[in-house]
N, C-alpha and C positions, 0 to 999 in steps of 0.2 A: 504494500500500500504506500502511497505517496501523497503528501499534502503540500507539495511545492516548496519553494525556497524564497526567502529564509524562513526557518522555523521560529515561531515566536518564543522568546525566552523572557521570563520575568517572575513575578510573585502574585500573579492574578489567580486566586483560588477559584473564582467563578469560571474562568476559562478552562482551568484544569478539570474541574468537576464536569463541565459540559462535554469535554473530550471523552471522559470516561463513560458518561451516560450515552454517548453516541457510539460507543464501541470502538473508539479510537485509542491509540497508544500515546503515552507521555513519559517523559523522563522526570523523576522526582528524587529529592535528596533524602538521605537518612544519615544517621551518625556514622554508619559503617562505610557504605559506598552508595553511589547513585543507582536507583532502580529503574527498570523498564516496566511501567505500570499499565494495567488493564483491569477492568471490572472482573473480579474473581468468579462471578456467577454467570458471566457471558462467555460461553464456550467458544464462540467464534472469535471474540476479542483475545481470549487466552491463546487460541491457536495461532493468532497473528503474532503474539509474543515469541513463540517458538520459531516461527518463520523469519521474523526480523533478526533474531540472534543467530539463526542457523543451528539451533539447539535440537538434539534428538527428542522426540516426543515422549520417550520413556524416562526423561529426567524431570522429577517433580519440581514444582515452583513453591516458593514461600508466599503465604498469604499474610499481608500486613493488616492489622486490625487497630481500632482506636482505643481499646481498653481491655483489661483482663475480664471484664464483665461479658465480653463477646465470645469467650471460649465455647460456651454451649451452643452458639449459633453455627460453629464450624466443626465441633468434635463431639464424640459421645464416649461414654464410659471413662470419663476423665478422672484419673486417680488424684487423691489429695495432694501428693507431692508435686504434681503438675501445677495445681492452683497455688501452692506455696511458692514455687519457682516464679510463676507469673507475678505474684504479689511482691516478691522480693526484687526481681530484676527488670520488670517492665515499668515504664518504657526503657528499653536497653537492648544490647546486642546478644540476646539469647532467643533462639528459635526452639520451640517445642514440637516434637513429632508425636501425634496422638491418633487414635482411631477416628477416621473421618466421619462427619455427619453425612447422611444420605443425600442431602441437597448439594453437596460439593461436587462439581463436575469432575469426572475421571480424568479429563485432560489436564486439570490442575495438579493432580497427584501422580501423573505419569502412569496411570493404570493401577496404582496401589490403593490399598484400603486405609492408608494413613495419610494425614495431612500435616504440613509444616506451618506453624503459626508464630507470628512475632508482632510485638508492638514497638515500632521504631521510636527512638528518642530524638526527634527533630521537630521543633515547634511548627514549622511550616507544613510538614507532612501530617502531623497530628491534626492541624486545622483542616487539611484536605480530607483526611479520613472522616472527621466529624461532619463536615459539610456533605460529603458524598454519601455517608450513611451506610456504607458497606465495606467489604474487604477488597483489597487491591493486591493482585499478584505483583511481585517485584523482584525478579532476578536482576543481577547486575546489568546495567545498560551498556553492554559491550558485545561484540561478536563472540560466539561460543569459543571458550578456552582462552580468550585473550585477557589482558590485564584489566581489572575492574576500574571504572571511572570514579574519580573523587571530586569532580567539579562539573558544572553545567557545560563548560566548554568541551570537556572530554566527551560528554554525551553527544553534543552537537557533531563533533568530529567522527564519532563512531556510527551513530544511527540517525542523525538529524533528518535525513530525507524521508524517514519512515514514521516520524512522530508528528502529532498534532500540536504539541506544546511541551516545553521544557520548563519545569518549575525550578527556579534558581535559588538554592538555599545556601550558597557559598561553599567553601571547602569543607569536606567531611571532617569531623573532629576525631573520629576513631580511626578510619582509614583502612581497616581490614574487615573481613566478613564476620558475621555473627557466629557464635558457637551453637551447634545443633545438638540437641539432647533428645533422645527417645525416652518417653515415659510410658511404661506399660502398666497393666492392671495389677501386677504383682509388686508394685512399688519399687521397681528397679529402674535405675537411670543408666543409659548408655550414651556416651559421647560419640556421636556419629561424625562430627566435624569439629576439629579444634578451631577456636576463634578468639574473639576479644575477651571472653570470660573464661578463666582457667579452671581446672579441676578443683583447686583448693577453695576457690570462691563457692563452687557448687557444694562441696563437702561441708562447708561451714554452716549451711542452713538446712541440711538434711534432717529429717525426722529420724527417730531411732529405728523406725520400721523400714526405712528405705536403704537401698544399696546402690552405690555408684560403680558402674562397670567401665573401666577405662580402655579395655582392649576389645577383642571381638566378642560377638554375642555368644551366649552359652550354646552348647551342642544341641542341635535340633531347632534352634531359634533362627528364623529368617530375619536378616537385618535389612531394613528399608533402604532403598537407594535415596541418596540425598545430593543436593547441589554441591559442586566442588569436590566430588569424590573420585573423579577420573584420574588416571595416571598423569595426564597433562591437563593443567588448569591454571588460570591466572598467569598465562605465559606470554612474555614479550615475543615479538615477531623475530627479532634478531637473536643469534646464538648467545646464551648466557652461561657463565661458568662461576661456580663458587669455589673460593680458594683461601687457604690460610695466607697470611702475609708473606712468608717465605716462598710459598708456591706461586703466589702472584708475581713477586719480583722475578722469579726464575722464568716464568712464562713471558713476562714483559721484556726481559732482557733478550730472550730468543727472538721475539717479534721485532724489537728495535734493531737487532743486528741483521736480521734477514730481510725485513720489509718495513723500514721506518716510516713509510708513507701510509701504512695501514691505519685506519681510524679506529680507535678503541676508546670506550668509555669505562670508567671505574667508579664504583661507589664504595667508599671506604670509611672506616672510623678514624683513620689516621691521615695525616697530611701527605702530600705528594713527596716521595723520596727525592733527595738531591740528585741521585743518579739519573732521574728522568726529567729534571727541571727544564731542560732545553728541548724536550721532545714535543713538538707542536701538534703532532697527530694524536696525542694522548689527552683525552678529556677526563681529568681526575676531579671527582667531587667528593666532598666530605659530608657525611650524615651523622647527626648526633647519636651518642650511645644511649641516651635516655629512651627507654622502650616506648613510651607514649608518643614522643616526637617521631621516633623511628617509624612506627606503624602508621602515623599520620602521613608521613612523607613518602613511604616506600613506593606505593603504586604510582604516585605522581612522578617520582623520579624515573621509574622504569618506563612510563609512557613518554616522558620527555626524551629519554635515550632513544626510544623507538622512532621518535619523530626527527631526531637529529641525523647527522650524516654518518655516524659511526657504523662500522660493519659488524662489530662485536661489542657485547656489554661485559 
């Protein structure tokens, strides 16, 4: 689908709600990353989300809701631990996987009997959800398997031609995806995707009757498929290597000796070594060690590298 160019960008909640009610797609901000939004009860609009991203239809989508009070509108057989998690961490970067309500279209859940739910911690999107009066599916607003967007401009560059509106909420404050936790009727919690909320935070609020499973599901238990679980995901287009500082220096010395004109970008906690100070083809950027700042900036830095002229990251 296409809505012409340029795509409207702003903070007009009325225009964003109108797009959703018309079955169109929009970009919207959350504290984690920007989402590709559609009416969660409109199967046709949800299908358009998959097509816009190039995402396989068996990959479930997260439904964003306005409050924990809406859990019963989207899920059934909700265990007490799930309600406790919602009360504790919502709004926030925690997604709960529960048994789906019959009214939830199967296209939303990737054909599964479970649904992923989250209340985002972004004032603009909470206003959007309140005004819309329903759930909004919201996978990251990027092409399938690529780096997630953390600004409205990122969304425009990725999917602008397929959107009716982009709600601009500024840069994302968390910058990485939500943690996904499965809550079953036996009061067991299983982390299906690591994210902004760590295991220790989840364990700190558990009831004495609940169990947190950090690894694979128990024998005989089928683990639901969740977003971001593929072997390749959140990946830059250009080749990327992770290396220790000594390994990096060794690799760079080899390139500088054999092909000094090759353009390379480096993201490091440390400043550029003196040995490479005169190497013009080396784009060396320092990122803070503080984990909050690091996760806020990581995706934006990777996307900037992809847009630059470097051949490798």
